[in-house]
C-alpha positions as CSV (number, residue, x, y, z in Angstrom):
1,X,-39.5,129.5,124.3
2,X,-41.0,127.9,127.1
3,X,-41.4,124.4,124.8
4,X,-37.7,125.2,123.5
5,X,-36.6,125.0,127.2
6,X,-38.8,122.2,128.4
7,X,-37.8,119.9,126.0
8,X,-33.8,119.6,127.3
9,X,-35.2,119.8,130.7
10,X,-37.0,116.3,129.9
11,X,-33.8,115.2,128.0
12,X,-31.5,116.4,131.2
13,X,-33.9,114.4,133.8
14,X,-33.0,111.1,132.1
15,X,-30.1,110.1,134.0
16,X,-30.2,106.7,133.4
17,X,-30.4,106.8,129.2
18,X,-26.7,105.9,128.5
19,X,-27.1,104.4,125.1
20,X,-25.7,101.1,125.9
21,X,-23.3,102.7,128.6
22,X,-24.5,100.4,130.8
23,X,-24.4,97.2,128.8
24,X,-20.9,98.0,128.2
25,X,-19.9,98.2,132.1
26,X,-21.4,94.8,132.5
27,X,-19.2,93.4,130.0
28,X,-16.4,95.1,131.6
29,X,-17.0,93.9,135.1
30,X,-17.5,90.3,133.8
31,X,-14.6,90.3,131.7
32,X,-12.4,91.5,134.5
33,X,-14.2,89.3,137.0
34,X,-13.1,85.9,135.0
35,X,-9.8,86.8,133.5
36,X,-8.2,89.5,135.1
37,X,-6.4,88.8,138.8
38,X,-7.5,90.4,142.0
39,X,-10.0,92.3,140.3
40,X,-12.7,91.5,142.9
41,X,-10.2,92.2,145.9
42,X,-11.5,95.5,147.8
43,X,-7.5,97.1,147.2
44,X,-8.4,97.3,143.3
45,X,-12.0,98.8,143.8
46,X,-10.3,101.3,146.2
47,X,-7.6,102.2,143.0
48,X,-10.4,102.4,140.7
49,X,-12.3,104.7,142.5
50,X,-9.2,106.8,143.2
51,X,-8.6,106.7,139.4
52,X,-11.9,107.4,138.2
53,X,-13.2,109.9,140.5
54,X,-10.8,112.6,138.7
55,X,-11.8,111.9,135.4
56,X,-15.5,111.8,136.6
57,X,-15.2,115.2,138.1
58,X,-13.6,116.8,134.9
59,X,-16.3,115.1,132.8
60,X,-19.1,116.8,134.7
61,X,-17.6,119.7,134.0
62,X,-16.9,119.0,130.6
63,X,-20.6,117.7,129.8
64,X,-21.5,121.4,131.0
65,X,-19.5,123.0,128.4
66,X,-20.4,120.6,125.6
67,X,-24.1,121.1,126.3
68,X,-23.4,124.6,125.1
69,X,-22.4,123.1,121.7
70,X,-18.7,124.0,123.2
71,X,-15.5,122.2,123.8
72,X,-12.7,122.6,126.2
73,X,-9.2,121.6,125.7
74,X,-7.6,123.3,128.8
75,X,-9.3,121.1,131.5
76,X,-5.5,118.9,131.9
77,X,-3.4,122.4,131.8
78,X,-5.6,123.9,134.3
79,X,-5.4,120.7,136.6
80,X,-1.7,121.1,136.4
81,X,-1.9,124.9,137.1
82,X,-4.0,124.4,140.3
83,X,-1.7,121.3,141.3
84,X,1.4,123.4,141.0
85,X,0.1,126.2,143.1
86,X,-1.2,124.3,146.0
87,X,2.1,123.2,147.5
88,X,3.7,126.6,146.8
89,X,1.3,128.1,149.2
90,X,1.4,125.3,152.0
91,X,5.3,124.6,151.8
92,X,5.5,128.7,152.0
93,X,6.7,130.2,155.0
94,X,3.0,131.5,155.8
95,X,2.1,127.6,155.4
96,X,4.5,126.8,157.7
97,X,4.0,129.4,160.4
98,X,0.0,128.8,159.9
99,X,-0.5,125.1,158.8
100,X,-4.3,125.3,158.2
101,X,-4.5,128.6,156.8
102,X,-2.2,127.7,154.5
103,X,-4.0,124.2,153.9
104,X,-7.0,126.2,153.5
105,X,-5.4,128.9,151.0
106,X,-3.6,125.6,149.0
107,X,-7.2,124.5,148.2
108,X,-9.2,128.0,147.8
109,X,-6.3,130.1,145.7
110,X,-5.9,127.2,142.7
111,X,-9.5,126.8,142.6
112,X,-10.0,130.8,142.3
113,X,-7.0,130.6,139.9
114,X,-8.8,127.6,137.7
115,X,-12.2,129.8,138.0
116,X,-10.1,132.8,136.1
117,X,-9.1,130.2,133.4
118,X,-12.5,129.7,133.0
119,X,-13.6,133.1,132.9
120,X,-10.7,133.3,130.0
121,X,-12.2,131.0,128.2
122,X,-15.9,132.0,128.6
123,X,-14.8,135.6,127.5
124,X,-13.4,134.3,124.2
125,X,-16.0,132.0,123.6
126,X,-19.2,134.1,124.9
127,X,-18.2,137.4,124.0
128,X,-15.1,137.4,121.4
129,X,-16.9,134.6,119.6
130,X,-13.8,132.7,119.1
131,X,-14.4,128.9,118.5
132,X,-14.4,127.0,121.0
133,X,-11.4,124.4,120.1
134,X,-9.4,127.7,119.1
135,X,-9.9,129.9,122.5
136,X,-9.5,126.7,125.0
137,X,-6.3,125.7,123.0
138,X,-4.5,129.0,124.1
139,X,-4.4,127.4,127.7
140,X,-4.1,124.3,126.2
141,X,-0.4,125.4,125.4
142,X,0.3,128.2,127.9
143,X,-1.4,126.7,131.2
144,X,0.8,124.1,131.4
145,X,4.0,126.2,130.7
146,X,3.0,128.6,133.3
147,X,2.8,126.1,135.7
148,X,6.1,124.9,134.8
149,X,7.3,127.9,134.7
150,X,6.3,128.8,138.6
151,X,7.7,125.5,139.7
152,X,11.2,126.0,137.8
153,X,10.3,122.5,135.9
154,X,10.7,120.5,139.4
155,X,8.9,117.7,140.9
156,X,7.2,118.9,144.2
157,X,7.0,116.5,147.1
158,X,5.3,117.1,150.6
159,X,4.3,115.6,153.7
160,X,1.3,117.0,154.7
161,X,-1.8,115.0,156.1
162,X,-4.1,117.5,156.0
163,X,-4.3,118.3,152.2
164,X,-3.4,114.7,151.5
165,X,-6.9,113.7,152.7
166,X,-8.4,115.1,149.8
167,X,-7.0,112.3,147.5
168,X,-6.5,109.6,150.6
169,X,-9.0,109.7,153.1
170,X,-11.7,107.5,153.4
171,X,-15.3,108.2,154.4
172,X,-17.2,105.0,155.3
173,X,-14.5,102.7,153.9
174,X,-14.3,104.0,150.9
175,X,-12.3,106.9,149.2
176,X,-13.0,110.7,150.1
177,X,-12.7,111.8,146.5
178,X,-15.1,109.1,145.1
179,X,-18.2,110.5,147.6
180,X,-17.0,113.7,146.6
181,X,-17.2,113.2,143.0
182,X,-20.9,111.9,143.6
183,X,-21.8,115.0,145.9
184,X,-20.7,117.1,143.0
185,X,-23.1,115.0,140.1
186,X,-25.8,115.3,142.8
187,X,-25.2,119.4,143.1
188,X,-24.9,119.8,139.1
189,X,-27.8,117.6,138.5
190,X,-29.9,119.6,140.6
191,X,-29.2,123.1,139.0
192,X,-29.6,121.3,135.3
193,X,-32.8,120.1,135.9
194,X,-34.3,122.3,138.6
195,X,-32.6,126.0,137.7
196,X,-33.5,128.6,135.2
197,X,-29.7,128.7,134.7
198,X,-29.9,124.8,134.0
199,X,-32.7,125.2,131.3
200,X,-30.9,127.9,129.2
201,X,-27.9,126.2,129.7
202,X,-29.6,123.1,127.7
203,X,-31.6,125.6,125.8
204,X,-28.2,127.6,124.3
205,X,-27.1,123.6,123.1
206,X,-30.5,123.1,121.6
207,X,-30.8,126.3,119.6
208,X,-28.5,129.3,120.9
209,X,-30.2,132.0,118.2
210,X,-33.8,131.0,119.9
211,X,-32.5,131.4,123.6
212,X,-30.9,134.5,122.6
213,X,-34.1,136.1,121.2
214,X,-36.1,135.4,124.0
215,X,-33.8,137.0,125.6
216,X,-32.1,134.5,127.5
217,X,-28.4,135.6,129.1
218,X,-26.4,133.3,126.5
219,X,-22.9,135.2,127.4
220,X,-23.2,134.6,131.2
221,X,-24.8,131.4,130.8
222,X,-21.9,130.2,128.6
223,X,-19.0,131.6,130.9
224,X,-21.0,130.2,133.6
225,X,-20.3,126.9,131.8
226,X,-16.4,127.5,131.2
227,X,-15.9,128.5,134.7
228,X,-17.7,125.6,136.4
229,X,-15.4,123.2,134.1
230,X,-12.1,125.2,134.9
231,X,-13.1,124.9,138.5
232,X,-13.5,121.3,138.6
233,X,-10.8,120.8,136.7
234,X,-8.4,122.6,139.6
235,X,-10.5,120.7,141.9
236,X,-9.1,117.2,140.0
237,X,-5.6,118.6,140.0
238,X,-5.5,119.3,143.3
239,X,-7.0,115.5,144.3
240,X,-4.1,114.3,141.9
241,X,-1.3,116.1,143.7
242,X,-2.9,115.2,146.8
243,X,-2.7,111.2,146.2
244,X,0.7,111.5,145.2
245,X,1.8,113.7,147.6
246,X,3.8,115.3,144.9
247,X,3.0,117.8,142.3
248,X,4.3,117.4,138.5
249,X,3.5,120.3,136.4
250,X,4.5,118.3,133.3
251,X,2.4,114.9,134.4
252,X,-0.4,116.1,136.0
253,X,-4.0,116.2,134.2
254,X,-1.9,114.9,131.2
255,X,-4.4,114.0,128.3
256,X,-6.9,114.6,130.7
257,X,-9.4,116.1,128.1
258,X,-9.0,113.1,126.0
259,X,-10.8,111.2,129.2
260,X,-13.1,114.0,129.8
261,X,-14.4,114.2,126.5
262,X,-14.3,110.3,126.0
263,X,-16.7,110.1,129.2
264,X,-18.7,112.9,128.5
265,X,-20.0,111.4,124.8
266,X,-19.6,107.7,125.9
267,X,-22.3,109.0,128.9
268,X,-24.6,110.4,126.3
269,X,-23.4,114.0,125.4
270,X,-24.1,115.5,122.5
271,X,-21.3,117.0,120.5
272,X,-23.8,119.3,119.0
273,X,-25.1,120.4,122.2
274,X,-28.1,120.6,123.9
275,X,-27.8,117.6,126.5
276,X,-25.9,117.3,129.8
277,X,-26.2,113.8,131.1
278,X,-24.4,114.4,134.3
279,X,-24.6,110.6,135.8
280,X,-24.0,109.6,131.9
281,X,-20.4,111.3,132.5
282,X,-19.7,109.1,135.6
283,X,-21.0,106.2,134.1
284,X,-18.1,107.2,131.0
285,X,-16.0,107.7,133.2
286,X,-16.0,104.7,134.7
287,X,-15.8,103.0,131.5
288,X,-13.0,104.6,130.2
289,X,-11.1,103.8,133.4
290,X,-12.0,99.9,133.4
291,X,-11.2,99.8,129.9
292,X,-7.8,101.3,130.8
293,X,-7.4,99.0,133.9
294,X,-8.3,95.9,131.9
295,X,-5.8,96.3,129.2
296,X,-3.1,97.5,132.0
297,X,-3.9,94.5,134.2
298,X,-3.6,92.5,131.3
299,X,-0.3,93.1,129.9
300,X,-1.4,95.7,127.3
301,X,1.1,98.4,127.0
302,X,-0.4,102.2,127.9
303,X,-0.2,103.3,124.3
304,X,-2.8,100.7,123.0
305,X,-4.9,102.0,125.5
306,X,-4.8,105.7,124.2
307,X,-5.7,103.9,120.9
308,X,-8.4,101.8,122.8
309,X,-9.9,105.5,124.0
310,X,-9.7,106.6,120.5
311,X,-11.9,104.0,119.3
312,X,-14.1,104.4,122.2
313,X,-14.7,107.9,121.1
314,X,-15.6,106.9,117.3
315,X,-17.9,104.2,118.2
316,X,-19.8,106.9,120.7
317,X,-20.1,109.4,118.1
318,X,-21.0,106.8,115.5
319,X,-23.7,105.4,117.8
320,X,-25.0,109.1,118.4
321,X,-25.2,109.5,114.4
322,X,-27.1,106.4,114.1
323,X,-29.5,107.0,116.6
324,X,-30.3,110.7,115.0
325,X,-30.9,108.7,111.7
C-alpha cells in the first residue's frame, strides 16, 4: 500500500510537468502580442483574468473527480443553481432588512446547496456504483431546470456592491477572483500532496481495488471529491452572477463542463485517474480562455471556438496516449 500511495504522491508533486502546456501558452501569448489588437493593455488582462478564474476554479474541482477515475457533467447546472439562489436571498425581505446577513447567506446557502449536489453525485457513484457519466447526467439535466423553476425563467438583475465584490473587486490592482483561484489552488495542492485524504484520492484513481483492499476509505474519498467539485462549481456560479450583476439560469455555466474537462485534461489530468495536477488545471484554463479570446478578438465566430475546444481535448488525450505507449 505504501508504495502504491507514494507513487501518485510523487506524480502530484510535479506541478510544472504539463505535457507541452507551457509551450502552447507561450505560443498563444506571442501570437496575440503581435496580431491581436489591444492584447497588451491592462484592461485586456483584467478581462481575461476574470474569465479564466471561473474556468480554473471549476477545472480544479473537475481535476479531483477525474483523479478518482470519474467525471462530473453537472458542474454547469450547479453553477446555474447556486447563481439563481443567491439573488433570491439578498433580494428577499430578510436581505433588505439585514443587508450584511443577506449577503452572507447569499454566499453560504448556495454553496451548501452545491455541496448537497456533490453528495448526491458522490453517493450515486461511490455507494450505488452508478457510472459517473450517468450519475452526474441526472443533475446535468435537472439542476438547470430547478434553477429556472426557482426564478420562473426570468433574468434576475440587482445592484448589491457587497455581493458584486466577488466578481468586480480588486486586490493589489488585480481582480479578486484571480487571487481567490490562486488561494484555492494552493490549498488543494497542499491537501493532495500532504494529507492522507489526498494520497488516497490518487491511490483510488491508480488502483481502486488495491486502495479498498488496503483499508482505504474509498467511498468517503470519492464522495469528498464530488462534494469539493460541486462547491467549487457553486462558487464559480456566484462569481459569474457577481460579475454581471444579474442571474440568468439558462446561461450561467452553460457548457462549463466542456471547459472544465478540457482545462483539466490539457493541464495533465489522466482520464483513467490517479493524477491531480492542480496547477496544471489552472494552466489548462488559461490556454482554453486564450484560445477562445484569440478567436473572438480576431473576428472568428463563437461556434468555431467550440470546435477549437473539442480539438484541444482530442489533442490532449492523444498526447496522453502517445506518452503511455
